[in-house]
N, C-alpha and C positions, 0 to 999 in steps of 0.2 A: 529553387532547391539551392544549399547550403555554397558558398565559393569554394570549402573545401572538399567537395564532396564532386568529382567531376562523373563516375559511372554508377549506373544502381545500384551496386554490392558495397562502393564506397558511399552511398549515401543512408543505405540503411545501416551501416554499420555506424555513420557519425550520430545518427539519430536514437540509435540503442544504445552509444554509449555516456556513462557519468562523467561530472566534470568532478575528479577525483585532484585529493590534494595529499600528499603523503610526503614521504622522504625517501632519496635517489640516493644511494652510494660515492664515497668518491672513486672516481675514475670511471664514471659510467657515462656511457656517451649518449646524447639524447639525440633529441631526432633531427635537430639540425646539426650532428654532427660536431656540438659540442662537448669535452670532456669535464667533468666537474670537478674541481680541485680539492672537494671536503663533500661533508654528509650534506645534503640540502633538502628543507623541505620546499616545494615547488607544487602548479598545479602539473598533472600530465597534462603533455602533446598529442599522447598518440595511448592508441590501447594497450600496446605494450607496453608504456611506461607505466599505465597503470596497474598492467599485471605484478610489475616489479617492487610495486610500493610496497608489496605483500597487505598481512592481515592489518597493521596499523596507518590504512588510509583510509580520509574519509572523502565519502562523496557528498561534497556541498550543495550539489543540486537539489537531492532528496532532502538532508539537512534543513535548508533555508525555506525550501516550498512546506514542508510538512511541520516548519512551526509557525512560518508566516500566517497556511491557513487554520493552523491550532487556534493561536494570537485573533486571528479572525472571527471563528465562531466564538473564541469567549467575548471578543470587545462586543457583536451585535445582538449575542445574547442577554448579559451585562447592560447592555444599554436599554433595550428592551424591558429588560426585567426594574431598571429606576425608575422607568414610563410607566408603569400597568397602571391601568384605571380599572376604576370597581364599573365605570361606566361603558359607556358605547367603546368596544378597544376597536384602534385600526388596523392594517391589513398585518402591520408585521407583529402585533400583539397576539392577534389569529392566528399567525399560521407556527407563531413559537408555541401557542397554547396546544395548538392539536399535532406538534410532534411532540408533543411531551406526555399529551392525553396516549397519544398512539405510543411510546418507549415505556410509561406506565401500563396500557395493557398488556402488550408484551411479556415484560416482567411478572406481570401478575398470571399470566396465562403460564408462564415456563418454569416459574422462579415460586418453589412450595415454601422455605426456609424465612427466616426474619433477617436481614442484611440491610442497614440503610446504603453502602457502598453501589449492591447491585446494581440501582438505576440510573444514578449518575454516571455510574461506570460504562452503562449500557447507552446511553444520551451521548457521550462525550466519544465513544467506541464510531456510532451509527453516524454522526453530523461531520467527525474530521475525517474517518476512511471516504464518506461520501463528496467531501471538500478535495480531498485530495484526487477520487478516484472522477469527479466530475472535471479537473484539469485536461484530462482525455479530449475532450469536447472542444477544446482549444485549438484553432486550426495549427497545425501539425509546425511550419514554419517561423510563425509568427514572432512569439519569445526565441526559440533558436537564433533566430537571423537577427534579432536585436543585439541578443548576446555575441554574435560572431562581431557585430560591425564594435562592439566595446571590447575588444581582443578578448574575449574566453573561446579557447575551443573545441567546448561541447555545452550545450546545456540539455538535461530532459527535465522536464517540467512537472511529469507524474511522479509521483513520491512510490506509488503503488506498483508501477512497474519497475524497482529493485527490492529485491529479495528480502535484501539489507531491512529494509523497512518493513515488510508485513513479518519480515522472521523478528523483529525486536517485536512488534506488537503482541504477536503471537506465543511470544516466550514470554512478556512480562503478564499475560492471561493463565500461560503455564504457572508461573511463578503464586499467582493469586490460588491458582486451584492447589497448589500446591499446600500452601499456608492456611489455608481452611481447611482441607484435608485433616492435616495435623489438629490442628486446634479442637473442629469439632470432635475428633475420632478419637484425637488422643496418636500417640506413635504407636500403642502397640496396636490400634483399632486400625489405622493406616497399612501397616506392614500387615497384619492379619486379610487387609482386603486384597492384596498383594499375591497373597504365600498360601489362602485358603478356599481362594475362590477361582472354576466354580468346581472344584474333583475333592473339594476335602484335603483335609492332612498329608492322607495319602500320595495327591496327587502334586506333591509340593515344586517339585522345577518343572511341570506342566505350564502349574498356574501362575508362577513367576513369570516363568516366559510368556505365557499369551496377556496375563493382565500387566506385562511393562510394557510389552509392546503395543497393544493399549492405550496404555497412558503416554509412550512416546507420540503416538499417533495423533494425539490431538492436536500439539503445537506446531508440529508438520501440515499436516491437513490442514488447518487455518491459513497457516503463512501460505502454503502452495495452491490455494484453491484462490484466495484472492490474488496472488501475483500472477498464477497462468494465465487467468480469464482478462486481467487489466494487460498482462503484455501481449496476448494476442491483440484484443481489439486494439492496440498503441501499433500493434505488427501490419494491422489490417490497413489502418487510416494511414498511414509509410508509403504500401502498396498503392492507396487510391490515390495519394500525392504523384508517384511514379506515374501510374497511368495518367494523370492530367497533365504531367510536364511530357510526357513523349506525344501525347496525340497532338500537344499543341504544337508541340517541334517539328512532328510531320503532318501534322495536316493543320497549318496553322490558317486562320481562317476558315475554317470549320463547324461553324455554330454547333452543330448538330452531336459531334462528338464533346466539344468540349461541355455541351450543356449535358449530356448523358451523364458526363465524369461530374459534375458538378450536383446532377440529381443523386447519382451515385454516395458521392461523401455525405449528399443532406442524409441518406436512407440512414446510412452506416450509423451517423449521429443521433437520428431521432431514436432508432432500434438500440442503440448505445447507452443511453438513458436510462432504456430498463437494466442494461447490464450493471450501471454506475451503481444503482440505487437496490438492485436484488443482490452484489455482491457486498455492500454493507450493511444490508440488514439479515444476510446469513451470517456476515463475522461477530454481529451482535449478538443474535440469535440463537450461534452455538456458544459461545462466552458465557449467556443467561444459562444454558442447559453443565455446562462444565461446573460451573459455582454449581447449582442446585446439585449435581450427584454428588459434588466436593460437601454439602451440609447433609446427605443422607447417610444414615450409618445402617448397615448390613447385621443382618446377625446369621 
């Protein structure tokens, strides 16, 4: 367990708190009783401090891990692309080619228009989200334990358990959907879709309400589905870790109980690999479908 968490509740809260950087106002009393003499940009050392930093605060761990994993994706695929051979491919080239063929078949099956952006976007979304989700399989206390030893109060290693990350991605997709809806159909055609379907011109208020809700639901459902599944998986890993700590503490030396905890953690991790992959695939597929809908004209 973390040295800063002495009870199960504290342990759970500690692992669910992001490393937040933001501004606290002058006169604010810190967690250690210190009163700030001026407005100060600093790391939050308690959930209350993170909350009081307001909207203009940054979850450093979410930004850091997502950027590093994105750079890792670009590095690995670029490295394979530079070494590609027409002869007998090595394992990395085989894997990358298989991934690209899988993405290409998914795009061909769900996207009926012509847009050179869709396939690269789908590839980026799938691999990037998969890598972020995969961080959930790293033992729960390893990286936060190292961060604690370095003096960092919190560290969440799974960016997709932060709704800021999932909403950031879904809103980006939503903006693309709006852009291509207007580009392909024109402003009049886009507005017509929102106001004239499904009941025609006499049902304009109902049409606008139904189509507006349907439009807004796209980014919300994209973000919440990914966040909810990964947050639930993270919570189960935390509970399994707590269970192991309890068994070790109350039944020290009982190999049967400790072995059961290890098997339970391993079993959930193996099952979670499916969730990690499936959530990346669902986000990618829905992105392709939404962009396909944006390219279709309704008469």
